[in-house]
C-alpha positions, 0 to 999 in steps of 0.5 A: 457010719462016718464015711459011706466009702473008705477015705481012700476011695473018697480021695480017689473019686475027688481026684478023678473029679478034679482031673475031669474038670481040668480036662473039661476046661483044657479040652473044651472051655479054653479052646471054645473061648479061643474060637469065640474070641477069634470069631467075634473079632474081640482081639483081631487088631490086625484084621480090624486095622486092615478093614478100617484103613481101607475105608470099609465101614466096620465097627470095633467094640471089644469086650476084652479091653477098653484100653485102646491106645495101641489100637488108635496108634496102629490105625493112625500109622496106617491112615496117616490122616491130615486132620486129627481130633486129639484128647480123652473120650470127650472128643470121640464124637467128631466124625470124618464125614464132616471134613474135607481131608482125611480125618482120624479121631484119636479121642480116648488116648489121653487120660492125663497130660503125660499120656497125651505127651507120650501118645503125641510123640508116638504119633509124630514119629510116624506122621505129622498131621496138618490140623489137630483139634485138641480137647482139654479136660479141666481135671488135667490141670489139678495135681489131685488128678495127676501129680506130675504132668511131666512124668514119663508115662508111655502109651499102653500096648498089647491090650488085645491078646489071647491071654488067660484073662481074655479067654475067661472074658466070654464066660465072665461076661455071661455070668455078669449078664453082659452077654446073653446065653444064646450069644455064647453060641453066636459064632455058629450063626450070628456074628457079622463080618462088619463088626469086631468085638462082642460089644460091636457084635451084640449092641453095635457099640464101638469105634467106626473106621474114622476112630469115632465112637458109637454109644448105640446100646444106651441111645437106642434103649438097649441098656440103661445108661450108667449115668442115668439122668446125669445122677452119677456125675451130679453126685461127683460134683456134689461130693468133689470126687473123681474128675470133679475134685473140689479145689481147696481154698489155698490150692493153686488151680489150675496148676502152674506146672500143669499149664507149663506141661500143656504149653510145652505140648502145644509148642511142640505141635506148632514147631512141627507146622501143625495148626492147633485148635484148642477147646474146652469141651462142654458139660451137660447143662444140668451139670454145668449149672451145678458146678456154677453153683459151686464156682469157688470149688472149680477155678480149674474150669472157670479160670482155665481159658484165661490162664491158657490165653495168658500163656499164649495158647488160643482156646475156645471155652465151650464148657457151657453148652448154652454158648453152643445152642446145645442142651441136655438132650444132646448129651450121652451123660453128664460130660460126654456130648454127642455127635450133634453137640460136637458138630456145634463145636466144629461150627464154633471153631470155624467161626473163631478160626477161619483157616479151619473152613478149608478143612470142614464141610460147613454146609453138611455140618449146618444141615445135620445140626438143623435136622438132628438138633436135640439128638445125640447122633445122626441116625445111620442105618449102617450102624443100627436100624433102631432109633434113638430114644429119650434114654435119660428120660429128660422129656427129649423129643426124638425122631422115629423116622428120617426127618424131612429135609 
């Protein structure tokens, strides 16, 4: 017998099953997702901004979106800082406690020159800071990365909303193994009111109230680094891919048009009375050495400082971490230095430009470098009780208690 039941009964049962699934999703799964996202603070941008702007130490690490320009601009509008760190994710390790005046880290808002310009326009429309620490990524100056540096590319917005895509996130992260099964029930017993977003709730990763980022999951060994032992970055250098594109022999690098674009941005800031301190952020020593071995492929790095100075833009080239006294142990991955590395940058900027001394707690900077050299971050119990590990297995010695002062 082909069908144990008649086709009509089979179709009826199938239809009732499908209807039941839709009702289950509509009456339980989606409402629970809404409750879960609200409780975790994943899309609670207004609540986050309010708490962080009033000085509470809270961490925002969303699992819904990593496109956080709108978050940073909203925080900037509320705080109106005197001092700003501006650039890509490679400037996100500057922290407010080392500055004498109000500070906000706007790192991560500029993946290329057009977005840097549009974000800066949005910033200046609401407030003009006194000081900007501007980190320049060498790949910004290659047409391969961004063909038209003068293109109109407005800042992103609306990344943190209740949409069908965001409502699916808790379950998608569960399937991917990024959320433990017990975390699905966390709204009832373990979500904290000083953490917003599932990354912040589960691993203490995210943005602090000063806009700086904590890489807690990786540095404390809760998860294996994506760029373990810098192998992914070294692969990019070897094959000339992603941000580590190789310049061709007949290719102008750095590009004149891209240099024109940064000159226009720099002059726009200076014309508003802003003190601008430009620097080229460091690479991990292993990565820098690998790039030096292919020097002809990277004129957009090794000739960038000279090209900028020829256009009247003072800049400190700190791409080589050895010039800072830093090493691989102070790096999260191949091209993201940690807090201690960036304290060394602050000290070098002050050595180069004395007016910056009035904005920096130099003694605090020097003391932190002395106590935490070889680390990615200064241990802060407000962030985590866990201690930094040798998470890249580089043979780095890490404190497991507060160092003697």
